[in-house]
MIKOLFI-796065 format. One line per 5 residues: number of its first residue (from 1); their letters; for each residue x, y, z of N, C-alpha, C. Coordinates in Angstrom, 2 decimals. Example, Ala and Ser with C-alpha at 12.3 -4.5 7.8 and 13.67 -1.06 7.14 Angstrom:
BEGIN
1) AS) 13.19/-5.69/7.80/12.30/-4.50/7.80/13.20/-3.30/7.80  12.85/-2.25/7.08/13.67/-1.06/7.14/12.90/0.03/7.87
# end
This chain:
BEGIN
1) MIRYD) 0.66/-1.66/0.17/-0.08/0.07/0.29/0.48/1.17/0.02  0.95/1.92/-0.74/0.92/3.23/-0.82/0.22/4.73/-0.51  0.98/5.54/0.78/-0.24/6.43/1.47/0.81/7.69/1.19  0.22/9.18/1.78/-0.37/10.44/1.09/-0.75/10.68/1.71  -0.15/12.07/2.81/-1.48/13.00/3.63/-0.80/14.54/2.87
6) HPVKV) -1.63/15.00/3.08/-1.78/16.76/1.61/-2.54/17.33/2.68  -2.13/18.18/3.41/-2.73/19.50/4.22/-3.19/20.47/3.30  -4.88/20.90/3.65/-5.21/21.81/2.89/-6.15/22.48/3.80  -5.94/23.70/3.47/-6.91/24.86/4.81/-8.30/25.29/4.07  -8.87/24.76/4.15/-10.28/25.29/3.56/-10.31/27.13/3.93
11) YYKDV) -10.90/28.11/2.22/-10.76/28.56/2.46/-12.28/29.62/1.81  -12.15/30.97/2.22/-14.16/31.42/2.24/-14.48/30.60/0.54  -13.70/30.66/-0.34/-13.90/30.37/-1.81/-14.49/29.04/-2.01  -13.65/27.80/-0.66/-14.35/26.61/-0.45/-15.99/26.72/0.21  -15.71/27.31/0.57/-17.76/26.95/1.49/-18.74/27.77/0.73
16) DQMGI) -20.23/27.45/1.13/-21.45/27.76/0.91/-21.49/28.43/2.67  -23.21/29.22/1.98/-23.60/30.39/2.61/-23.51/30.01/4.27  -23.41/28.42/4.15/-23.69/28.28/5.83/-21.94/28.03/6.17  -20.71/27.94/5.53/-19.48/28.26/5.80/-18.97/26.37/6.36  -20.02/26.04/5.52/-19.32/24.47/4.95/-19.06/23.78/3.93
21) VYYSR) -18.31/23.41/3.77/-17.52/22.98/2.24/-18.27/23.27/1.32  -18.49/23.17/0.14/-19.50/23.31/-1.00/-18.88/21.54/-1.54  -19.68/20.70/-1.28/-20.06/19.29/-2.06/-18.41/18.92/-3.12  -18.34/19.46/-3.94/-17.79/19.46/-5.28/-16.74/20.02/-4.77  -16.22/20.90/-3.85/-15.39/21.03/-3.63/-13.60/19.80/-3.48
26) YFEFF) -15.35/18.97/-2.99/-13.80/17.87/-2.02/-13.28/16.94/-3.43  -13.80/17.13/-4.69/-13.13/16.43/-5.40/-12.15/17.43/-6.10  -12.08/17.99/-5.89/-11.20/18.96/-5.95/-10.14/19.01/-4.85  -10.38/18.06/-3.99/-9.53/18.17/-2.89/-8.59/17.43/-3.45  -9.25/16.03/-4.10/-9.12/14.86/-4.32/-8.01/14.98/-5.03
31) EEART) -8.34/15.71/-6.04/-7.70/15.83/-7.41/-6.05/16.68/-7.06  -5.99/17.93/-6.06/-5.01/18.31/-5.59/-4.52/17.08/-4.79  -4.86/16.27/-3.63/-3.59/15.38/-3.25/-2.81/14.23/-4.33  -3.97/13.97/-5.15/-3.62/12.84/-5.58/-2.26/13.61/-7.05  -2.46/14.35/-7.20/-1.33/15.29/-7.81/-0.11/15.27/-7.52
36) EMLLS) -0.15/15.85/-6.26/0.33/15.77/-5.20/1.75/14.46/-4.67  1.14/13.66/-4.39/1.48/11.87/-4.37/2.28/12.26/-5.44  1.74/11.61/-6.76/2.34/11.42/-7.74/4.17/12.54/-8.57  3.54/13.42/-7.10/4.32/14.92/-8.03/5.79/14.71/-6.93  5.99/13.60/-5.96/6.02/13.55/-4.87/7.10/11.65/-5.12
41) FGLDY) 6.72/11.06/-5.90/7.15/9.97/-7.01/7.90/10.30/-7.62  8.32/11.22/-8.72/8.43/12.02/-9.17/7.47/11.37/-10.74  6.07/11.73/-10.71/4.88/11.21/-11.82/4.55/12.53/-11.82  4.55/13.59/-12.56/3.87/14.40/-13.09/3.20/13.68/-14.22  2.29/14.50/-14.56/0.75/14.61/-15.37/1.90/14.04/-16.90
46) VKVED) 2.81/15.86/-17.01/3.52/15.93/-17.81/4.18/15.13/-18.34  4.94/14.81/-17.57/5.20/13.14/-17.65/4.60/12.00/-18.35  3.84/11.84/-17.67/3.51/10.25/-18.51/2.55/10.81/-19.47  2.35/12.16/-19.44/2.08/12.60/-21.04/3.19/12.22/-22.33  3.99/13.31/-22.25/5.17/13.26/-22.25/5.39/11.62/-23.41
51) NGAML) 5.25/10.44/-22.08/5.56/9.75/-22.40/3.85/8.55/-23.14  3.79/9.40/-23.58/2.07/8.71/-24.71/0.91/8.12/-23.60  0.75/8.29/-22.38/-0.20/7.50/-21.39/-0.98/8.80/-21.38  -2.15/8.82/-21.06/-3.15/9.34/-20.11/-3.45/8.36/-18.76  -4.02/9.19/-17.75/-4.54/8.87/-16.79/-6.20/9.21/-16.39
56) PVIEA) -6.99/9.46/-17.34/-8.05/10.26/-17.05/-9.42/9.21/-15.55  -10.40/10.46/-15.24/-10.96/9.49/-14.01/-12.49/8.60/-14.93  -12.30/7.48/-14.50/-13.81/6.92/-15.17/-14.46/6.86/-13.98  -14.33/7.19/-12.83/-15.50/6.88/-11.71/-14.81/7.74/-10.44  -16.07/8.35/-9.79/-15.54/9.22/-8.82/-16.87/8.82/-8.08
61) HCEYK) -16.21/8.96/-6.67/-17.51/8.87/-5.59/-16.87/9.18/-4.72  -18.31/9.97/-3.64/-17.56/10.50/-1.73/-18.62/10.51/-1.30  -18.13/9.99/-0.09/-19.82/10.32/0.92/-18.95/11.04/1.86  -19.85/11.93/2.30/-19.86/12.99/3.41/-20.21/12.45/4.59  -19.40/12.62/5.87/-19.99/12.21/6.44/-20.17/13.11/8.17
66) KGAKF) -19.59/14.39/7.49/-19.31/15.61/8.24/-18.41/16.92/7.71  -19.49/17.78/7.37/-18.60/19.04/6.29/-17.43/19.97/6.79  -16.12/19.41/6.53/-15.35/21.24/6.67/-15.47/22.19/7.20  -14.93/23.09/7.63/-15.65/24.30/7.96/-14.77/25.42/7.45  -15.33/26.35/6.96/-14.54/27.93/7.13/-13.39/27.88/7.70
71) GQEII) -12.17/27.85/7.54/-10.72/27.86/8.28/-10.41/27.18/8.90  -10.67/25.82/8.87/-10.33/24.50/8.91/-8.87/24.15/7.71  -8.18/23.64/8.61/-7.05/22.65/8.35/-7.33/21.24/8.44  -7.55/21.16/7.22/-7.46/19.25/6.78/-7.12/18.77/6.69  -7.05/17.58/6.51/-5.41/16.62/5.75/-6.14/15.58/5.20
76) VKTCI) -5.53/15.61/3.64/-6.83/14.73/2.86/-5.10/12.97/2.56  -5.81/11.70/3.30/-5.04/11.01/3.24/-5.74/10.15/2.20  -4.21/10.19/1.14/-4.60/9.54/-0.24/-3.78/7.70/-0.24  -4.32/6.81/-0.76/-3.39/5.65/-0.87/-4.33/4.86/-2.21  -3.05/3.55/-2.64/-2.73/2.89/-3.18/-2.86/2.01/-2.75
81) RELPK) -4.11/0.90/-3.25/-4.00/-0.72/-2.46/-3.17/-1.64/-3.10  -3.40/-1.65/-4.59/-3.24/-2.62/-5.40/-1.95/-1.83/-6.37  -1.19/-2.27/-6.72/-0.99/-1.81/-7.99/-1.26/-2.20/-9.65  -1.50/-0.26/-10.49/-2.66/-1.20/-11.58/-1.90/-1.51/-12.25  -3.52/-2.16/-13.28/-2.85/-2.83/-14.78/-3.09/-1.95/-15.45
86) VKMKF) -4.55/-1.72/-15.68/-5.26/-0.85/-16.76/-5.81/0.46/-16.02  -6.08/-0.27/-14.66/-6.97/0.93/-13.91/-5.68/1.02/-12.42  -6.11/2.41/-12.91/-5.63/2.70/-10.60/-6.84/3.20/-9.84  -6.74/3.11/-9.28/-7.92/3.76/-7.43/-7.06/4.16/-6.87  -7.19/5.25/-6.89/-6.82/6.11/-5.37/-7.69/6.09/-4.22
91) EYIIC) -7.61/6.06/-2.91/-9.14/6.01/-2.01/-8.36/7.54/-0.89  -9.65/8.11/-0.63/-9.28/9.45/0.19/-10.03/9.55/1.41  -9.33/9.68/2.59/-10.01/9.92/3.92/-9.54/11.25/4.41  -10.36/12.02/4.01/-10.66/13.37/4.81/-10.82/13.62/6.13  -10.15/14.00/7.13/-9.99/14.33/8.27/-9.79/15.63/8.62
96) PADSD) -9.62/16.29/9.62/-9.35/17.90/10.19/-7.88/17.64/10.66  -7.05/18.19/10.85/-5.32/17.94/10.62/-5.49/17.61/12.25  -5.88/17.90/13.01/-5.77/17.89/14.61/-6.95/17.05/15.19  -7.12/15.91/14.72/-8.44/14.76/14.79/-7.97/13.50/13.34  -8.33/12.19/14.25/-8.50/11.07/13.18/-9.87/11.31/12.84
101) EILMK) -10.63/12.23/13.00/-12.17/11.70/12.92/-12.40/11.72/11.54  -13.49/11.14/10.96/-13.34/10.97/9.53/-14.53/11.95/9.14  -14.61/13.02/8.03/-14.89/14.21/7.91/-15.38/13.74/6.59  -14.69/12.82/5.28/-15.27/12.45/4.19/-14.40/11.58/4.03  -14.78/10.44/2.97/-14.28/9.88/2.74/-14.29/9.27/0.54
106) GYTVH) -13.47/8.80/0.12/-14.31/8.90/-1.13/-13.01/8.23/-1.94  -12.75/8.05/-3.59/-12.40/7.32/-4.46/-12.56/8.16/-5.98  -11.18/7.94/-6.30/-11.33/7.64/-7.85/-10.83/6.69/-8.75  -11.42/6.36/-9.77/-10.63/4.94/-10.31/-10.48/5.94/-11.75  -8.66/6.00/-11.84/-8.11/5.78/-13.75/-8.03/5.05/-14.93
111) ACTNL) -8.15/5.22/-15.69/-8.02/4.53/-16.82/-6.59/4.41/-17.38  -6.53/4.02/-17.93/-5.00/4.13/-18.43/-4.50/4.16/-20.00  -4.94/5.17/-20.21/-5.03/5.26/-22.51/-3.96/6.27/-22.99  -4.07/5.35/-24.00/-2.82/6.00/-25.04/-3.37/7.64/-24.89  -2.81/8.37/-25.95/-2.83/10.12/-26.13/-3.97/10.18/-26.96
116) EGKPI) -4.66/8.65/-27.75/-5.76/9.24/-28.76/-7.10/9.05/-27.45  -7.05/8.22/-26.56/-7.67/8.21/-25.46/-8.08/6.73/-25.60  -7.58/5.43/-26.44/-7.98/3.93/-25.96/-7.10/3.27/-25.01  -7.50/2.31/-24.38/-7.70/1.73/-23.54/-6.11/1.38/-23.37  -4.80/1.17/-22.40/-3.62/0.75/-22.61/-3.46/0.14/-21.40
121) KMPKY) -2.32/-1.31/-21.17/-1.98/-1.84/-19.76/-1.07/-0.40/-19.22  -0.66/-0.26/-17.91/-0.51/1.04/-17.17/1.27/0.41/-17.82  1.81/2.25/-18.17/3.35/1.67/-18.30/4.20/1.44/-17.66  5.06/0.46/-18.08/6.07/-0.13/-17.33/6.75/0.44/-16.26  7.23/2.08/-16.81/7.51/2.40/-15.55/6.94/3.27/-15.16
126) IRNIL) 5.94/3.46/-15.15/4.81/4.37/-14.25/4.67/2.50/-12.67  4.52/1.14/-13.24/4.49/0.23/-12.46/5.73/-0.05/-11.88  6.54/0.51/-12.45/8.27/0.50/-11.92/7.90/1.42/-10.11  7.44/2.48/-10.67/7.74/3.68/-9.39/7.07/3.56/-8.71  5.71/2.67/-8.67/4.17/2.02/-7.54/5.05/1.36/-6.68
131) QDKMD) 5.75/-0.11/-7.64/6.12/-0.97/-7.17/7.84/-0.84/-5.91  8.31/0.27/-6.55/9.22/0.72/-5.74/8.33/1.38/-4.11  7.65/2.16/-4.74/7.16/2.73/-3.24/6.27/2.09/-2.41  5.59/0.54/-3.10/4.69/-0.34/-2.47/6.00/-1.08/-1.52  6.58/-0.98/-2.06/7.74/-1.84/-1.55/8.70/-1.04/-0.06
136) N) 8.41/-0.40/-0.04/8.51/0.87/1.13/7.99/1.66/2.39
# end
């Protein structure tokens, strides 16, 4: 399993009139955490695309337990449980920075495609990088 924690501060732009994070913003927090996780491994999206592959989202889910609030500091805990073959699943848990209370749980599933959008096996260099992180 690969884990990565990404801190986020909730700003006014993130909340609705009640001061609670607007539901769609959680998917943006997921994206930030996933992007930073991959960057921390040296796998940025530009590099992936330069090597002829893309990782489009083909499924997204979020289970809302308790809303984060304006000014709150939260952690997006991201993990990859299995090495991908054609699809890659990222799981997310959002907690306050100062506790393990679960505010949100969710996941995104990404296909691996060529630049024309046709499904392909996960490129070996991506699998090798993820395998190295799984072992650590």
